[in-house]
N, C-alpha and C positions, 0 to 999 in steps of 0.2 A: 532188385536192391532196395532196401528200406531207406528212408530219409535220414534216419539216425545214422546208418552206416555210411551213407553217402556224405553226411556232413563231416565225418572223420577223414574223409578223403578228398573234401571239397577243393582244396587249394590245388591239389595235383591233378583231379580229374572231375571237375564240376559237372553235374548232371544237366541234360538239356532243360529240364524243368527250371533249375536254378538260373542257367544262363539266360534264358528268355525273361524270366522274372526279373533278374537284376538289371538287365539292359533297359527294361521299361522303368522299374521303380527307382533306380539310381539317378534318373533324370528328375531335377526338382520340380519342373512344371507338371510332369506325370504324377510325382509323389504327392503334390499339392492337390491335384484333381482327386487322386485316391482318397486322401484324408477328408476332403471336403464332401466326398460321396459316402464314406463309411464310418467316420468317427461320430459318436454321439453328438447332439448339438451343444449339450453342456460342457463337453470337452473342447469342441471347436471354439467356443466362446472365449476361452483363455488362451488361444493360440494366435500369435501375431505371424501369420503366414508369409509375411514379406521378409522375415528373418530366417526362413528356412535354410538349413544347412546340413549337408551330408556328413555323417561321422563314420569312423571305422567301426564295424560291426564285430571285431575281434576282441574277446576278453581272455584274460588268463586268471584263473581261480587260485586259491591257496594250494591246491594240489598240483598246480603247474600244468594242468590239463587244459588246452585251449578249447574255448567255446566260440561259436560262430553264429552270430545272428545274421539273418539275410540282409536286412536293410535297417539302418538306425539314422534318424534325423534329429536335430535339435532345433528348437525354436524358443524365442523369447516369449514372455506372457504379454498379454494386451493390457495388463495392470500398470505398465511402465515401470515396474520395479526391477530388481535383478533376478527375478524368478525365471526358470527354465522349464520347458516341456520337451521330453524325449519321446518320439513316436518310434516304436520298435516293430517292424513288420516282419513276420516269420512265414516263409512259404512251406507248404506240407502237402505231399501228394499221398501219404499213408497215413492213416490214423495213429495216433500215439496216445496211449492211456494216461500217460504222465506229461502230456504236452503242457498243460496248465502250470505245472511246477517247473518245467524247463523255461517257460517264458518268465516266470518269476525269477529264476536264477539269472537269465540274461538281464532283467530289469535291475536286480540288485547290483550285478556287475557295472551296469552303466551308471548306476548312482554313485558306486564306489569310485569309478574313474572321474566323475564329475567333481566329487570331493578332492581326489588327488590333484586335480587341475587347480585347486586353491579356493573353490567356492565353499561358502559356510552353510548353504542350505541345500537340502537334496532336490534334484529335479523331479517333477511329475512324469514318470516313465509310463507311457501307454503301450502296452503290448497288443498287437493285432495279428491274429493267425489268418493266413490267406490259404485256404484248403481248396485243392483241385483234384482230390482222389476219386477213384471209381465207386467206393462205398458211399452211398448218400441216405439220409444227411449225415454230416459229421456226427459220430456217435458218442463222443465223450464230452464232458462239461469242460468249459474253459475258465470256470471258477476254481481256483487252486484249493480254495477251503473244501471243496467237495471231495478232495482226495483223502480227507480225514474220516475216521469211523465216526467221529463226533463233530460235524461241521459247525454246529451252533456254539459249541464250547470253544473250538478253534477260532471261530470269528470273534468271540469275546476277547480271547487271549490276545490275538494278533491285531485286533481292532482298538484295543484300549492300552492302558498303561501296564507294563511288565511289573511283576512283583519287585518291590524294593525293600531291602532291609537296611535302613538308615541307623547304624548303630549310634550315631552321634546324638540322636534325639530320643534314644531309649532310655528310661531311668534305670539306675543301678538295681533299684528294688525289683523292677520287672525282669531284668536280666538275671536276677538271682533265681528266677523260676524257670530258666531256659535248659533246665536238666543237663545233659552231658555236654552241651554247647555253652554253658554259662561261663566257665572259667576262661576260655578262649575269648568269648565275646567281650567279657568285663576287661580283660587284659588288653585287648585290641582297642577297646574304647579309650583307655587311659594310658596307652603306651608312651606318649609324648610328655607326660607329666615328670617334672624333676623329682618330686617328692611322691613316692608311691606308699608311704607309711599308712595313709588312710585306706588304701586299697588291701593291706594285709589282712584285716579281719575277715573281710568278704571272701578274698581268695582262699584263705585258710578253711573258712566254713564250707566253701564249695568242694575243696579237696577231700574233705572229711566225709561230706555228704554224698557226693556224686562218684561213680566208678570211673577211674581214669587209668588208663594202661601206663606202664612204665615208658613206652615209647612216646606216648602223648605228653606225659609229664616233662620228659627230657626235651621235647619239641617246644613246649610251652616256655620252659626256662631258657632255652637258647634263643627263643624269640625275644624274650625280655632282655637278654644280655646284648644280643646283636642290634636290636632296633631301638630299644628303649633309651631313655635319656636320664634315667635315675642315676643320682650322685654315687650311690654305693650299692651295686648290685649284689656284691658278696654278702654284706650285711643283711639285705633283704632276704636272700636264699637261706642264710643261717637261721634267721628268726622264723622263715616259714617252716624250715625243718624241725624246730622245736615244737611248733604248733600242729603239725601233721605228722605224728610219729609213725603212721603205717608207710609214709613215703621218706621217713627220716634219713635212712641210709642213702638213698639215691640223691637226696637233696644236699646232704653233707658232702658226698662225693664231689658234686658240682661245685659246691662252695669251696672246697679244698682246692680244687683245679683253678677256680678264680684267684684264690689267695696265692697259688704257685705263680700264675701268670702275672699277678700284680707284683710279686717279688722279682720276677725275671724282668719285667718292664721297668721296675724301679732300678735294678742294676744296670740295665742297658742305658737307661737315662743317665744314671750316675757316671757310667763309663763315658758317654758322649760328652758330658759336662766337664769330666776330668781331661779328656783329649782336648776339648775346646780351650780349657784354661791353660793347659800345657803349651798348646800353640801360641796363645796369647802371651804367656811368660816368656816363652823362647824367643817370640818376636821382639818383645820389650828388651831382653837382654842383648839380643843382637843389635837393636838400634842403640843401646847404651855402649856396647863394645865398639860400634862403628864411630860414634861420637868421640870416645877415647882415642881411637886411632887418628881421627882427624885433629883432635886437639893436640896430640903428640907431634904431629907434623907441623902444626902451627908454631908450637913452642921451639921445636928444632929450627925453624926459619926465622926466629928471632921476634915473634909477636910477644907482647907483654900479656901476663896471666889475666888481667882485667878484660882486655879485648878478647881473649880466647873463651872466656866464660860468657861473655856477652853474645858472642857468635854462635856458640854450641849449646848454651843453656845449661852447662855443667856448673857444678859448685866447686868451692875450694877443695872440699873433701874428695870430690870426684877427681880432681887434678892430681890430688896427692897419690892416687893409685898409679899414675903414669911413672914409668921407670925411665930414667934419662941415662 
């Protein structure tokens, strides 16, 4: 049975290789000896071996498929800061062409768990492959970049900064030359502006010059309406429709829908205000009626009118409404 298949069943039926390996390497003193024997000197230099701690080697990726690393240790760094080093030791008795990539996946999973625990910086995860197979020497590279057709290019990509498109620092003039991406990029750059009037000329120019599908146009305007902070989206769309005749019908349809929604919203608000005002008026009339009833009882019990007016806040005209 291959190690890969065995790992899928490891919890239920661990192999003799794994049992013996784990029995030794999960003992911190033995693990320390292993690391001091086999880790490169420059990596050992950053490890504070007195802080060696055995961690769980089980990870769950986004696919919810469990991955199991044989042994995982954490250590603090010798620098005295909050840095961490994880040493991930994987036992293998059968060569695996993609072992380097597997080790990388384990390492990234260990990094993610470290962040999930509340740490702000990634730990330096050192993957170590412990090979005991019949085939010798181990036939595959443990440098994961060698799994690419172009390792040099992959090394530059993954060893440097990833491509960044920071729209906030690209000038509008430059964006105008971004062909079919220009309209979206320009709108997303300025979406939070209250006044988009200055953007109208540029956007109209782009819609006239660059091919935009009906679905893309609808998506663009819906984005403006749902996310934008412009004071009058309807007026903006109507003006755009006049400037871009080939999309005029589609834009006017959207503007009419916005107008209808505005009317409905206005009616709804008016109704809410009317109901609120009615409730307030009803409450006021109820209070006045209650005061008149109290005043009537006071007068019937012989209190003089001045005293009744002072106690209830009613006027002479209010008392005139009381029938005796």
